[in-house]
ZAZA-427213 format. One record per residue (C-alpha): x, y, z; residue in one letter. Coordinates in steps of 0.5 Angstrom, whole numbers. Layout:
REM residues N
PT  east north    up r
PT     X     Y     Z A
...
END
This chain:
REM residues 512
PT  east north    up r
PT     0     0     0 M
PT     3     7    -2 T
PT     3    12     3 D
PT    -1    18     3 P
PT     2    24    -1 W
PT     3    28     5 W
PT     7    24     9 R
PT    13    25     5 S
PT    11    32     3 A
PT    14    39     5 V
PT     8    44     6 V
PT    10    52     5 Y
PT     5    56     8 Q
PT     3    63     5 I
PT     0    69     9 Y
PT    -3    72     3 P
PT    -4    79     5 R
PT     4    79     5 S
PT     6    75    -1 F
PT     5    79    -7 A
PT     1    85    -9 D
PT    -1    85   -16 T
PT    -7    91   -16 D
PT    -3    96   -12 G
PT    -7    97    -6 D
PT    -1    94    -2 G
PT    -4    88     0 I
PT    -2    81    -3 G
PT    -7    78    -7 D
PT    -9    71   -10 I
PT    -6    73   -17 K
PT     0    75   -13 G
PT     1    68   -11 I
PT     0    65   -18 R
PT     5    70   -21 R
PT    10    66   -16 H
PT     8    59   -17 L
PT    15    59   -21 D
PT    19    60   -15 H
PT    15    55   -11 L
PT    16    50   -16 E
PT    23    52   -17 W
PT    24    51    -9 L
PT    21    44   -10 G
PT    15    44    -5 V
PT    10    39    -5 D
PT     4    43    -3 A
PT     2    50     0 V
PT    -3    52     5 W
PT    -6    59     5 L
PT    -8    63    11 S
PT   -15    65    10 P
PT   -18    68     4 V
PT   -25    68     6 Y
PT   -30    74     6 R
PT   -28    78    13 S
PT   -29    84    16 P
PT   -21    83    18 M
PT   -22    84    25 A
PT   -17    79    26 D
PT   -15    79    19 F
PT   -19    73    16 G
PT   -20    69    22 Y
PT   -26    72    23 D
PT   -30    69    17 V
PT   -36    72    15 A
PT   -37    68     9 D
PT   -34    61     9 H
PT   -35    60     1 T
PT   -33    66    -2 D
PT   -27    70    -3 V
PT   -26    77     0 D
PT   -25    82    -5 P
PT   -18    84    -2 V
PT   -15    78    -5 F
PT   -19    77   -11 G
PT   -25    72   -13 T
PT   -27    65   -13 L
PT   -25    65   -20 D
PT   -18    67   -18 D
PT   -18    62   -13 L
PT   -20    56   -18 D
PT   -15    59   -23 A
PT    -9    58   -17 L
PT   -11    51   -15 V
PT   -12    49   -23 A
PT    -5    52   -24 E
PT    -2    49   -18 A
PT    -4    42   -19 H
PT    -1    43   -26 A
PT     5    44   -23 R
PT     5    38   -18 G
PT     3    43   -12 I
PT    -3    41    -8 R
PT    -7    47    -4 V
PT    -9    47     3 L
PT   -14    52     6 L
PT   -14    55    13 D
PT   -21    52    16 W
PT   -23    57    22 V
PT   -27    51    26 S
PT   -28    54    33 N
PT   -31    61    31 H
PT   -34    66    26 T
PT   -34    73    25 S
PT   -40    77    29 D
PT   -42    79    22 R
PT   -43    72    19 H
PT   -50    71    17 P
PT   -51    65    22 W
PT   -49    70    28 F
PT   -53    76    26 V
PT   -59    71    26 A
PT   -57    68    33 S
PT   -56    75    36 R
PT   -63    77    33 A
PT   -67    74    39 G
PT   -67    69    44 R
PT   -73    65    40 S
PT   -68    65    33 S
PT   -68    58    30 P
PT   -60    60    30 K
PT   -60    62    37 R
PT   -57    55    39 D
PT   -51    56    34 W
PT   -47    60    38 Y
PT   -46    59    46 I
PT   -51    64    50 W
PT   -51    64    57 R
PT   -55    68    63 D
PT   -50    72    67 G
PT   -46    69    73 G
PT   -47    71    81 P
PT   -48    79    81 G
PT   -50    79    74 G
PT   -43    78    71 G
PT   -40    74    66 P
PT   -42    66    66 P
PT   -35    64    68 N
PT   -28    66    69 N
PT   -25    64    62 W
PT   -20    69    59 R
PT   -20    71    52 A
PT   -13    69    48 A
PT   -12    77    47 F
PT   -14    79    54 G
PT   -20    80    58 G
PT   -26    76    59 S
PT   -28    71    54 A
PT   -35    73    55 W
PT   -39    79    52 S
PT   -46    82    54 W
PT   -51    83    49 D
PT   -56    88    51 E
PT   -62    87    46 P
PT   -62    80    48 T
PT   -60    80    55 G
PT   -55    75    55 Q
PT   -47    74    54 W
PT   -44    70    49 Y
PT   -37    66    49 L
PT   -31    68    45 H
PT   -25    65    46 L
PT   -21    70    42 F
PT   -24    77    40 L
PT   -31    80    41 P
PT   -32    80    34 Q
PT   -31    72    34 Q
PT   -36    69    37 P
PT   -35    61    38 D
PT   -39    56    35 L
PT   -43    51    39 N
PT   -41    45    36 W
PT   -46    41    41 S
PT   -51    43    36 N
PT   -52    38    30 P
PT   -54    43    25 E
PT   -47    47    27 V
PT   -44    40    25 V
PT   -47    39    19 E
PT   -46    46    17 A
PT   -39    46    18 M
PT   -38    39    14 H
PT   -42    43     8 D
PT   -36    48     8 V
PT   -31    43     8 L
PT   -35    39     2 R
PT   -36    46    -2 F
PT   -28    46    -2 W
PT   -27    39    -3 L
PT   -32    39    -9 D
PT   -27    45   -12 R
PT   -21    41   -12 G
PT   -18    43    -5 I
PT   -13    38    -3 D
PT   -14    39     5 G
PT   -14    44    11 F
PT   -11    47    16 R
PT   -16    47    22 A
PT   -15    53    26 D
PT   -15    52    34 V
PT   -19    45    33 V
PT   -18    43    40 H
PT   -23    48    42 L
PT   -29    46    38 I
PT   -31    41    44 G
PT   -33    44    51 K
PT   -35    42    57 D
PT   -43    43    57 P
PT   -42    46    64 A
PT   -37    51    62 L
PT   -34    51    69 P
PT   -29    56    72 D
PT   -22    55    71 Q
PT   -18    53    77 P
PT   -15    59    81 P
PT    -8    58    78 H
PT   -11    58    71 L
PT   -16    63    71 A
PT   -11    69    69 E
PT    -9    65    63 R
PT   -12    65    57 D
PT   -16    59    55 L
PT   -12    57    48 V
PT    -8    51    50 G
PT   -12    49    56 L
PT   -18    46    53 N
PT   -18    39    52 D
PT   -25    36    52 Q
PT   -26    28    51 P
PT   -32    31    46 G
PT   -28    34    41 T
PT   -25    27    39 H
PT   -32    25    37 V
PT   -33    31    33 L
PT   -26    30    30 L
PT   -28    23    28 R
PT   -34    26    24 G
PT   -29    31    21 I
PT   -25    26    18 R
PT   -30    22    15 A
PT   -32    28    11 V
PT   -25    28     8 L
PT   -24    20     8 D
PT   -31    20     3 S
PT   -27    24    -2 Y
PT   -21    21    -7 P
PT   -14    23    -7 G
PT   -12    23     0 D
PT   -15    29     3 R
PT   -11    32     9 V
PT   -13    35    15 M
PT    -8    38    19 V
PT   -10    41    26 G
PT    -7    47    30 E
PT    -8    44    37 V
PT    -5    48    42 N
PT    -3    43    48 L
PT     4    43    51 E
PT     7    36    50 T
PT     7    31    45 A
PT     3    26    50 A
PT    -2    31    49 H
PT    -2    32    42 L
PT    -2    24    41 A
PT   -10    23    42 P
PT   -12    28    37 Y
PT   -10    23    32 Y
PT   -14    18    35 G
PT   -13    11    32 V
PT   -12    14    25 G
PT   -19    16    25 D
PT   -18    23    27 E
PT   -13    29    25 L
PT    -8    26    19 H
PT    -3    31    22 L
PT    -2    35    29 V
PT     3    41    29 F
PT     8    40    34 D
PT    10    47    36 F
PT    15    45    41 S
PT    21    47    37 L
PT    18    54    37 L
PT    19    54    45 R
PT    26    50    45 T
PT    32    54    47 P
PT    38    54    43 W
PT    41    47    46 D
PT    42    41    42 A
PT    40    37    49 A
PT    34    40    49 A
PT    32    39    41 W
PT    34    32    42 A
PT    29    31    48 A
PT    23    34    44 V
PT    24    29    38 V
PT    25    24    43 R
PT    18    26    46 A
PT    15    26    40 S
PT    18    19    38 Q
PT    15    16    45 A
PT     8    19    44 A
PT     7    18    37 L
PT     7    10    37 V
PT     1     9    33 H
PT     3     8    25 D
PT    -2    13    23 A
PT     1    18    28 A
PT     6    22    24 W
PT     9    28    26 P
PT     8    35    23 A
PT    14    40    25 W
PT    15    48    24 V
PT    20    53    26 L
PT    16    59    24 S
PT     9    61    22 N
PT     4    67    22 H
PT     3    67    30 D
PT    10    67    32 Q
PT    17    71    32 V
PT    21    68    26 R
PT    26    63    28 H
PT    32    67    25 R
PT    30    73    30 S
PT    29    68    36 R
PT    36    66    34 Y
PT    39    73    35 G
PT    39    74    28 G
PT    44    69    26 S
PT    44    66    19 E
PT    48    60    21 A
PT    43    58    26 R
PT    37    59    22 A
PT    41    54    17 R
PT    42    49    22 L
PT    35    49    24 A
PT    33    49    17 A
PT    37    43    16 T
PT    34    39    22 I
PT    27    41    20 L
PT    28    38    13 L
PT    31    32    16 T
PT    26    30    22 L
PT    22    24    21 R
PT    15    27    20 G
PT    12    33    15 T
PT    16    40    15 P
PT    12    46    14 F
PT    16    52    12 V
PT    13    59    13 Y
PT    14    64     7 A
PT    20    68     7 G
PT    24    62    11 E
PT    28    60     5 E
PT    30    68     4 L
PT    33    68    12 G
PT    28    73    13 L
PT    27    76    20 E
PT    21    80    23 D
PT    20    87    21 A
PT    21    93    26 I
PT    14    95    26 V
PT    13   102    29 P
PT     7   103    34 D
PT     3   107    29 E
PT     3   102    24 R
PT     1    96    29 R
PT    -5    93    27 V
PT    -6    86    29 D
PT   -10    85    36 P
PT    -5    79    38 G
PT     2    83    37 G
PT     4    79    31 R
PT     5    84    26 D
PT    13    83    25 G
PT    13    76    23 C
PT     7    78    18 R
PT    12    83    14 A
PT    11    83     6 P
PT    16    78     2 I
PT    21    82    -2 P
PT    21    79    -9 W
PT    26    84   -13 E
PT    31    90   -11 T
PT    28    97   -11 G
PT    23   101    -8 P
PT    17    96    -9 G
PT    21    89    -8 H
PT    16    87   -14 G
PT    10    89   -11 W
PT     5    93   -15 A
PT     5    98    -9 S
PT    12   101    -6 P
PT     8   102     1 A
PT     5    95     3 P
PT     1    94     9 W
PT     6    93    14 L
PT    14    95    13 P
PT    19    91    10 W
PT    23    86    14 P
PT    30    88    15 P
PT    35    87     9 D
PT    30    87     4 A
PT    35    90    -1 D
PT    39    84     0 R
PT    34    78     2 R
PT    30    79    -4 D
PT    28    72    -8 A
PT    31    75   -14 A
PT    38    77   -11 T
PT    39    70    -7 L
PT    37    66   -13 A
PT    43    69   -17 N
PT    47    67   -11 D
PT    49    59   -10 P
PT    51    60    -3 T
PT    45    63    -1 S
PT    40    60     4 I
PT    35    60    -1 L
PT    39    55    -5 H
PT    40    51     2 L
PT    33    50     2 Y
PT    32    48    -5 R
PT    38    43    -4 R
PT    35    40     2 L
PT    28    39    -1 L
PT    32    36    -7 R
PT    36    31    -3 L
PT    29    30     1 R
PT    26    28    -5 R
PT    31    23    -7 T
PT    32    20    -1 S
PT    27    15     2 P
PT    31    15     9 A
PT    29    22     9 L
PT    22    22     7 R
PT    20    16    11 A
PT    25    13    14 G
PT    26    11    22 S
PT    29    16    27 W
PT    34    14    31 C
PT    39    18    36 E
PT    46    17    36 I
PT    51    18    41 E
PT    55    25    40 A
PT    59    30    44 P
PT    56    35    48 P
PT    53    40    44 G
PT    52    36    38 V
PT    45    33    36 L
PT    46    27    32 A
PT    41    22    29 Y
PT    40    17    23 E
PT    34    16    18 R
PT    34     9    15 A
PT    30     5    11 T
PT    32    -2     8 D
PT    35     1     2 T
PT    38     8     5 D
PT    41    11    10 R
PT    43    18    12 R
PT    46    21    18 V
PT    45    28    21 V
PT    50    32    25 L
PT    48    39    28 A
PT    53    43    32 N
PT    50    48    36 F
PT    56    50    39 G
PT    61    56    36 D
PT    67    51    36 E
PT    69    45    31 P
PT    67    38    35 V
PT    70    31    33 A
PT    65    26    32 V
PT    68    19    30 P
PT    65    14    26 F
PT    68     7    25 A
PT    65     7    18 E
PT    67    12    12 R
PT    62    17    10 W
PT    60    22     4 I
PT    58    29     5 V
PT    51    30     2 D
PT    50    37     4 L
PT    53    42     9 A
PT    49    47    12 S
PT    54    53    11 D
PT    56    51     4 G
PT    63    49     7 A
PT    67    45     3 G
PT    65    41    -3 A
PT    59    37    -3 D
PT    60    29    -4 H
PT    67    29    -1 E
PT    69    24     4 S
PT    67    27    11 W
PT    73    29    15 A
PT    70    27    22 G
PT    69    34    25 V
PT    63    38    25 V
PT    64    46    25 D
PT    61    51    29 G
PT    54    52    28 R
PT    54    47    22 Q
PT    50    41    20 A
PT    52    36    16 V
PT    48    30    12 I
PT    52    24    11 L
PT    51    18     7 R
PT    55    12     7 P
PT    61    11     3 A
PT    61     6    -3 G
END
């Protein structure tokens, strides 16, 4: 039996507002994505995931959906999206959409109807409650962006739940009509040829019907990452059944903000819930080889079911870019990329990682995101010059640092650039069965070096990553050939000398 495509894929995340603008409004659009499919094909990615492009008032920049089955005019039209999918498919690139599962916009027709009155047929599509003792909110839950997770609706005299902004009311997934309506959203896009979805905070859709207070030691923390209810797994099995009813190995990737691999593992079920679950551990891991090894070991230990396949990430639209987290060091960013793209699992690359971008410096007067995530969402520079290949020289957010030196065209012309490193890593991964689908086994190494082997019956690769600044000898009895060095030092495919330079990662294959 052939493994599904997503187990060996590299997925490239696009934040559409910041990818490429073609109409001069300073906001990226779908035609801009189409314009740069050549870049994605040249890079060698297997799939793209688009952050939300649905109709939205943009209180949370698309994660407040007002119409699940249409494209917001700022990005283009439904025809534009269909054309993007068709052209991507023609290049062998699959397309995933961001499915916002937990909440809608307060301007969504469903919520407008729900808010119209207590007797509305859609009242129970959202979570409404009377006040708690003294007339305050029903419980002590906190919203992700601060404040109470409840807002008072004066006309109907009740509170509604929103784990994010007040403009993002939570859907009531305990209502079968909501379940079916959200399944229909999936079917709408699956029928149009979408290859799968990234499910936004999908662990939050199941809620304890009693809505109890958080314990005192958690009461001041936001609820994202704390909600882990058994009823969610019933809902996930229903969602999985929808995807499995379509051909082509359609995939659902879950954003599950729980803290450990052991907490993530149940969201795979027994191969009947999510296909992939993001492990964000590396986003929180200090620059230390032993700490990184512990993260991977924890994943190996927790994901023991055959269908539980890891999904790794270093950066995304919610987090500081990893090069910025590493103090601006390109060498560290290169080493981390080499690990990301050689771990057992499916790696997700955030647009701009391959250019070695850092977060933009965004002055207070230009900050627009309610979660303070503007820096990592800076626009992608494609060319040199004032507009960097955008139709407008003044995009919605400032350019990232060194945009004149880290544009795609400049780096494509430099075979030693980090862009070419990513391309070579993706090419090597594609040609090596061990790197695509092999086992992972840690190798004993000196302190400061993360060492592991990836292997199948017919292929072996060893990865050595030196987190320190000084060279380290790692002796092996057998001879090895260098497939790739993260810093480009030395000629590839030469015999390995047994020493890993400081802040360098190497991929080795057996000699002979």
